[in-house]
C-alpha positions, 0 to 999 in steps of 0.5 A, a space after each residue: 497506539 496509532 499506526 503513526 506512533 509505531 513508526 520508530 523504524 521510519 525516522 525522517 530526516 526532514 521533519 518539516 515534511 513529515 505527515 503526522 496526522 493519521 487522517 492525512 495518511 489515510 487520505 494519501 492512501 485513498 487518493 492513490 491509484 497504485 500501491 508499490 509492494 516491496 518483498 524480500 526475495 533472499 538478498 534481492 528486493 522485489 517491488 511490484 505495483 498493485 491495485 489495492 484496497 485499504 480498510 481498518 489498518 489492513 491492505 488487500 491485494 488480489 493475485 493468481 494462485 501462482 507467481 513470483 510475489 506469492 512464492 516470495 510471500 510464502 517464504 518471507 511475509 515481511 513487506 514494505 509498501 509505498 503510496 504517492 498522490 498529488 504528484 506534479 513537477 515544480 519547474 524553475 529557471 535553473 535545472 537544479 531548482 526543479 522539484 516535485 510536489 507530492 504526498 507519500 506514505 511508506 510502511 511495513 507489515 506482514 502479509 498473509 494469504 487469505 483462505 476463508 471464502 467469505 473473507 476473500 469476498 469481503 477483501 475483493 469488495 474492499 479492493 473494488 471500493 478503492 476504485 468505484 462507488 458501485 456495488 459488485 458481486 463475486 461468483 464462487 468460481 471467481 473467488 475460488 480462482 483468486 488469491 487474496 493477500 492481506 497485510 496487517 500494517 505494523 507502522 507507516 509514516 508520510 511525507 509531503 513536499 510543496 504543500 
């Protein structure tokens, strides 16, 4: 079953705007500069913009060993994520006819803290690959001082407007 087929909890009202093609969903993620990660802090939502990496149905983020997002993930690892790309304003003569052209992806998953040193190193390479074609090496000290968060994507769906 593909990720886009597992999106029963992401029903879209405007079906004509839905992105169903998994290749296009992945392209939106690849074109994005920021992932907005939604966390559940008790009864209060917490959203944080992050640099990220994406590969084979997993998202990767780096963080300090301590902080609010790490605390929340340790208590509740259910997450929501959002990407958007190709956003631009569509002007009109009438104020209420203005709009936005965009492509976006929203999904759900489970976050885990990666402990294995080589998995952390691989995740950091994946994150850097999102932003650069260069190869990088990571010192043992850098890897040890970085927390890596991995999210297994459970479901996702996409939407586009103006395309």
